[in-house]
C-alpha positions in Angstrom: 0.0 0.0 0.0 1.3 3.4 -0.9 1.9 5.9 1.9 -0.2 8.3 0.0 -3.3 6.3 1.1 -2.4 6.0 4.8 -4.3 8.2 7.3 -1.9 10.7 8.9 -2.3 11.3 12.6 -3.8 14.7 13.2 -2.3 17.3 15.5 -5.2 16.8 17.8 -4.7 13.1 18.1 -0.9 13.6 18.7 -1.6 16.1 21.5 -4.0 13.6 23.1 -1.4 10.8 23.1 1.5 12.8 24.4 0.5 13.4 27.9 3.1 15.1 30.2 4.6 12.9 32.9 3.1 13.2 36.4 5.5 15.3 38.5 7.7 13.4 40.9 8.3 15.0 44.2 11.8 16.0 45.2 11.2 14.8 48.7 12.1 11.3 50.0 9.3 8.9 49.1 8.3 7.8 52.6 5.3 5.5 52.8 3.4 3.5 55.3 2.7 -0.2 54.8 -0.8 0.7 53.7 0.6 3.4 51.4 2.9 0.8 49.7 0.0 -1.5 49.2 -2.1 1.3 47.7 0.7 2.1 45.2 0.9 -1.6 44.2 -2.9 -1.7 43.8 -2.8 1.4 41.6 0.0 -0.1 39.5 -2.2 -3.2 39.0 -5.1 -1.0 38.0 -3.0 1.0 35.5 -1.6 -2.2 33.9 -5.2 -3.6 33.7 -6.4 -0.4 32.0 -3.5 -0.6 29.6 -4.2 -4.3 28.8 -7.9 -3.6 28.3 -7.2 -1.4 25.3 -4.6 -3.6 23.6 -7.2 -5.1 21.2 -8.3 -1.7 19.8 -7.5 -1.8 16.1 -7.6 1.9 15.2 -4.0 3.1 15.9 -5.0 6.6 16.8 -7.8 5.4 19.2 -5.4 2.9 20.7 -2.8 5.6 21.3 -5.4 7.9 22.9 -6.7 5.2 25.2 -3.3 4.0 26.3 -1.8 7.4 27.0 -3.3 7.8 30.5 -2.4 4.3 31.7 1.1 4.5 30.3 1.7 7.8 32.1 0.4 6.3 35.3 2.6 3.2 34.9 5.7 5.4 34.5 4.8 7.4 37.6 3.9 4.5 39.8 7.0 2.5 38.7 9.2 5.3 39.9 7.2 5.8 43.1 7.4 2.0 43.9 11.1 2.0 43.0 11.9 4.8 45.5 9.4 3.9 48.2 10.9 3.8 51.7 8.5 2.0 54.0 8.5 3.6 57.4 7.9 1.5 60.5 4.8 2.3 62.6 5.7 4.8 65.3 6.6 3.2 68.6 6.1 6.3 70.7 3.4 8.8 71.2 5.6 11.3 73.1 6.2 13.5 70.0 4.5 13.8 66.6 6.2 11.7 64.0 5.5 10.1 60.6 2.6 7.6 61.0 1.2 9.2 64.1 -2.4 10.3 64.4 -2.3 13.8 65.8 -5.2 15.9 67.2 -4.9 19.7 67.5 -7.1 22.6 68.3 -7.1 25.8 66.4 -7.7 29.3 67.8 -11.2 29.3 66.4 -12.1 26.2 68.4 -11.9 23.7 65.6 -10.5 20.4 66.5 -8.8 18.4 63.7 -7.2 15.0 63.6 -4.9 13.8 60.9 -2.5 10.8 60.4 0.8 11.9 59.0 1.6 9.8 55.9 3.5 9.8 52.6 2.7 12.2 49.8 0.9 9.7 47.5 -1.4 8.5 50.3 -2.3 11.9 51.7 -6.0 12.8 51.6 -7.1 15.5 54.0 -10.8 14.8 53.5 -10.1 11.2 54.7 -8.0 12.4 57.6 -4.4 12.0 56.3 -1.9 14.6 55.5 1.5 14.4 53.8 4.6 14.6 56.0 5.8 17.5 53.9 2.6 19.5 54.3 3.0 22.8 56.3 0.9 21.5 59.2 2.7 18.2 59.4 6.2 19.8 59.3 5.1 22.4 61.9 3.8 19.7 64.3 6.6 17.1 63.8 8.7 16.7 66.9 6.2 18.5 69.2 4.4 17.0 72.2 0.9 17.2 73.7 0.4 20.7 75.0 2.8 22.3 72.6 1.6 25.3 70.6 2.7 26.2 67.1 1.8 29.1 64.9 0.8 28.8 61.3 -0.5 31.6 59.1 -1.4 33.7 62.1 -3.2 30.9 63.9 -2.1 28.9 66.9 -2.4 25.1 66.9 -2.3 23.3 70.2 -1.6 19.6 70.1 -4.2 17.8 72.3 -3.4 14.1 71.5 -0.9 11.9 69.7 -1.8 8.3 68.9 
């Protein structure tokens, strides 16, 4: 078949298949045991998503459908390669990675978060990254200590 009769990939299709890589944090990739399992589960899901579109015959559609899973696979492979599983904290004397910390704000709000790795952080679910401003501020502090953040004081009321 002559190349004159082949369908050229449009600029739109090319843009859809060249997704930028997900940014990799410059911080050490500390994770909990649960965080490592979540990364492994996400990798399985990304591989399954990639495999699910392998049978698409249209080249452009196949590229479009595999772009997301391939980007996720690259990201997750790097995160799994660099993961440093942190042991569960053995002390509740001071705030550390893996601890559940409760603090009270000036306005009376009481918040509780577990300090975890970047990929497993979800403030709505009660977890924050160890590199977040609040976690960095509270790390190393004990119950009763007060820390200032953005003009507000946070008092640690419990560490579990």
